[in-house]
C-alpha positions in Angstrom: 97.3 128.6 123.3 94.7 129.7 125.6 97.1 132.3 126.2 97.7 133.7 122.8 93.2 132.7 122.3 92.9 135.6 125.5 94.9 137.9 123.3 92.4 138.2 120.3 91.8 142.1 121.0 94.8 143.2 120.7 95.5 141.2 118.3 92.8 142.4 115.5 92.9 146.2 116.9 97.1 146.3 116.3 96.8 144.8 112.7 93.8 147.6 112.1 95.7 150.3 113.5 98.9 149.3 112.5 97.5 149.1 108.8 95.7 152.5 108.7 98.8 153.8 110.2 100.4 152.5 106.5 97.6 153.9 104.5 97.7 157.6 106.4 102.1 157.6 105.8 102.1 156.3 102.7 98.8 158.0 101.0 98.5 161.0 102.8 102.4 162.0 103.3 103.0 160.8 100.3 106.9 160.5 101.0 107.7 157.0 98.3 106.1 159.4 95.5 110.2 160.8 95.5 111.2 157.0 95.6 109.1 156.4 92.2 110.7 156.9 89.2 109.2 156.7 85.1 111.1 155.3 82.9 112.7 157.4 79.8 110.6 157.0 76.8 107.7 155.0 79.0 106.0 154.6 75.7 108.2 153.0 73.4 109.3 150.6 77.1 106.1 149.5 77.8 105.7 148.8 73.8 108.5 146.7 73.0 107.6 145.1 76.2 104.1 144.2 74.4 105.0 143.2 71.3 108.2 140.6 73.2 105.5 139.4 74.6 106.2 139.6 78.3 103.8 138.4 80.9 104.5 138.8 84.7 107.0 137.9 87.0 110.0 139.0 88.2 113.1 139.8 85.1 116.7 141.1 86.1 118.9 142.0 83.4 121.2 141.2 81.9 119.4 137.7 81.9 120.9 134.2 82.7 119.4 132.8 79.7 122.6 134.9 77.6 124.8 132.3 78.4 121.8 129.4 77.4 120.6 130.7 73.7 123.7 130.2 72.5 125.1 134.0 72.6 128.4 134.3 72.1 130.9 134.7 75.6 132.5 137.5 74.3 128.6 139.3 74.2 127.9 138.2 76.9 131.0 139.9 78.7 129.8 142.7 76.8 126.2 143.4 78.0 127.6 141.8 82.2 130.5 144.8 81.0 128.2 147.5 80.3 124.9 147.1 82.1 122.6 149.2 82.8 122.4 146.2 85.5 118.2 146.3 87.2 115.6 144.8 87.9 111.4 144.8 86.0 108.3 143.3 88.6 105.8 142.9 85.9 102.2 142.7 86.9 99.3 140.7 85.5 96.8 143.5 85.5 96.1 147.0 87.0 97.4 146.4 91.0 94.0 146.2 92.8 93.3 148.5 95.7 91.6 145.9 97.9 93.5 142.7 97.3 96.6 144.8 98.1 95.0 146.2 101.2 93.3 142.0 101.9 96.3 140.6 101.7 98.3 143.8 103.8 96.1 143.3 106.7 96.8 139.4 106.6 99.9 140.0 106.7 99.2 142.0 109.7 96.9 139.8 111.8 99.8 136.9 111.3 102.9 139.2 112.0 100.4 140.1 115.2 99.8 136.4 115.8 103.0 135.0 115.9 103.4 138.7 118.0 101.0 137.7 120.5 102.5 134.0 120.9 106.5 135.7 121.6 104.4 137.7 123.9 102.8 134.5 125.8 106.7 133.4 126.3 108.2 136.4 127.7 105.0 138.3 129.7 102.8 137.6 132.3 98.9 138.2 132.7 99.0 141.8 135.0 102.7 142.8 133.3 102.9 146.6 133.4 102.5 148.8 129.9 106.4 149.8 130.0 107.0 146.4 130.1 104.8 144.6 127.3 105.7 147.8 125.2 108.9 146.5 125.3 109.1 143.0 124.6 106.4 143.5 122.3 107.9 146.5 120.5 110.9 145.1 119.7 108.9 141.6 118.6 106.6 144.1 116.0 110.2 146.1 115.4 112.1 143.0 114.8 109.3 141.9 112.3 108.3 145.0 110.0 111.1 146.9 109.8 113.8 145.1 108.2 112.9 142.3 106.2 112.6 144.2 103.2 117.1 144.7 104.3 118.2 141.5 101.6 115.5 142.8 99.2 117.3 146.2 99.2 120.6 144.9 99.2 120.3 142.4 96.7 117.7 144.2 94.2 120.0 147.7 94.2 116.8 149.1 96.1 117.8 153.3 96.5 119.1 153.2 100.1 116.0 156.5 101.0 113.9 153.3 99.4 115.4 151.1 102.3 115.7 153.4 105.0 112.0 154.7 105.2 111.0 151.0 105.5 113.1 150.7 108.5 111.8 153.9 109.4 108.0 152.9 108.7 108.5 149.3 110.1 109.6 150.9 113.9 106.6 153.0 113.6 104.4 149.7 112.6 106.1 148.5 116.3 106.1 151.0 117.9 101.9 150.9 117.1 102.1 147.2 118.2 103.8 147.7 121.0 101.4 150.4 123.0 98.3 148.8 121.8 99.4 145.5 123.0 100.4 147.4 126.3 96.9 149.1 126.1 95.0 145.8 125.7 97.7 142.8 128.0 95.6 141.2 130.6 95.4 141.5 134.2 
């Protein structure tokens, strides 16, 4: 644990660097804007959601409640075959940038702590930049790049979004590896 405590500077710096780079990529480069689509007849759809009392949550359609609601097997099968299929995430209120930044920083800190722990197992004090970059960068890429792929597969996210998530994750992992490589103790 003492070795891990000695890595608090690269843990914090890499977390801040990843968060900062991620903000630059998402806000200023805005590659993701093309992935977000507007619902046709958005006003009518939102009005219907409000009228129905749809609360915050993650919804799938066609829903599994069709069987429980007493719908005939024929109508349920027709709905399953006719589509569309989808998911909708309803938030409780307007998203908070501040809250999202704190949660993202927390995620980056936890990731950097775990990557640092792995580094204490695989590396020694005084290892050179390239060795630290190789080990920590690989662990960072694994941590940041591939976690979203199961959601892309199971929730049907478009291919472009999934690829951009992986590219962003590789970028974040390389930043993590570089910061640890530079700040690794002698």
